[in-house]
C-alpha positions in Angstrom: 126.4 134.4 77.0 126.0 133.5 80.5 123.3 132.8 83.0 123.6 133.0 86.3 120.1 133.2 89.3 121.4 132.1 92.8 118.8 132.8 94.1 119.4 135.4 96.3 118.4 138.5 94.9 120.3 140.2 98.1 123.2 139.1 96.4 124.2 140.7 93.8 122.1 143.4 91.5 121.6 141.1 88.9 119.7 138.6 91.1 117.3 140.6 91.9 116.6 142.4 88.1 116.0 138.9 87.6 113.9 138.2 90.1 111.7 141.2 90.0 111.1 140.3 85.9 110.6 137.0 86.5 113.8 135.7 85.2 115.0 132.4 87.6 114.9 130.0 85.3 117.5 129.5 82.6 115.5 127.0 80.5 113.3 129.9 79.6 115.6 132.8 80.1 114.7 136.4 78.9 118.1 138.6 78.9 121.8 136.9 79.1 123.2 138.3 81.8 125.2 140.4 80.0 122.7 142.0 78.6 121.0 142.5 82.9 124.5 144.0 83.3 124.3 146.5 80.4 120.6 147.7 81.9 122.8 148.2 85.3 125.4 150.0 83.9 123.6 152.6 82.8 120.4 153.1 85.0 122.6 151.9 88.5 119.7 150.9 90.3 118.2 147.8 91.0 114.1 148.3 90.2 115.3 151.3 87.4 117.5 147.9 85.7 114.4 146.3 85.6 111.6 149.3 84.1 114.0 149.5 81.5 114.3 145.5 81.3 110.0 144.6 81.1 110.0 147.5 78.6 112.3 145.8 76.0 110.1 142.9 77.0 107.4 145.1 76.0 108.4 146.1 72.5 109.5 142.2 72.0 105.5 141.2 71.9 104.7 144.6 70.4 107.0 142.4 67.8 106.0 138.7 68.0 102.0 140.4 67.3 100.4 137.2 66.9 101.6 133.2 65.8 99.7 130.6 63.9 100.0 127.9 64.3 98.7 124.0 62.4 98.3 120.3 64.2 96.4 118.5 61.6 93.0 120.5 60.6 93.3 122.3 62.9 95.2 126.5 63.2 95.8 127.9 66.3 96.6 131.1 66.9 98.1 132.7 69.5 98.3 136.5 70.8 100.7 138.1 72.4 97.9 140.0 74.7 98.5 138.2 77.6 102.0 138.3 77.9 101.9 142.2 77.5 99.2 143.2 79.7 101.1 140.5 82.6 104.7 143.2 81.7 102.5 145.8 81.5 100.8 145.4 84.8 104.5 144.2 86.2 105.6 147.6 84.7 103.7 149.2 87.3 104.2 147.4 90.0 108.0 148.2 90.1 107.7 151.7 89.6 105.2 152.1 92.1 107.9 149.6 94.6 111.0 152.3 93.4 109.0 155.2 94.0 107.3 153.2 98.2 112.0 152.6 98.9 113.4 155.8 97.7 110.6 158.5 97.8 111.1 161.8 96.5 112.6 164.4 99.0 112.6 168.5 99.1 115.4 170.1 98.1 116.0 172.9 100.4 117.6 176.1 98.1 120.4 176.5 100.9 120.1 181.0 99.1 116.8 181.5 100.2 117.3 180.6 103.4 119.9 183.1 104.9 120.0 185.9 107.3 118.1 189.2 106.0 121.3 191.2 107.0 123.1 188.4 104.6 120.9 188.3 102.1 121.6 189.6 98.3 119.7 192.7 97.6 117.9 190.2 94.5 115.7 187.9 97.1 114.5 190.9 98.3 111.7 188.8 100.6 113.7 185.2 101.1 113.6 184.9 104.5 110.4 183.8 107.0 108.8 185.9 108.6 107.0 184.4 111.9 103.0 185.2 111.5 103.7 186.1 107.6 100.2 184.5 106.8 98.7 185.7 108.9 96.7 188.1 106.8 96.3 191.3 108.8 97.3 194.2 106.7 
């Protein structure tokens, strides 16, 4: 398994995913290249792949709920709470960033805008008529 990061998120989708999820140091790798490539194959864009990667990190963090270490007479227990909070905050930021880059667009039903003379009877009343919302009856 490999870890590659060029430092230029505009260069490749894999680098973009690594940049978005803060996985840029090989010594502390969160994902291998093959794992990120798999997410990119499934989700087809960097932001959605990064969101999926953070969801995986959240599930990993939930599995590692706490860890206890003993040093001499002292015992330290660390929880996954801070990491979980960071990942949950990151996933919100990524979802908002994806929305900002690619907002939802309205879809027009082409059958609803045909001329009255061409319209199918089942779609009666599909034409817009100037003044139809004026409530003058």
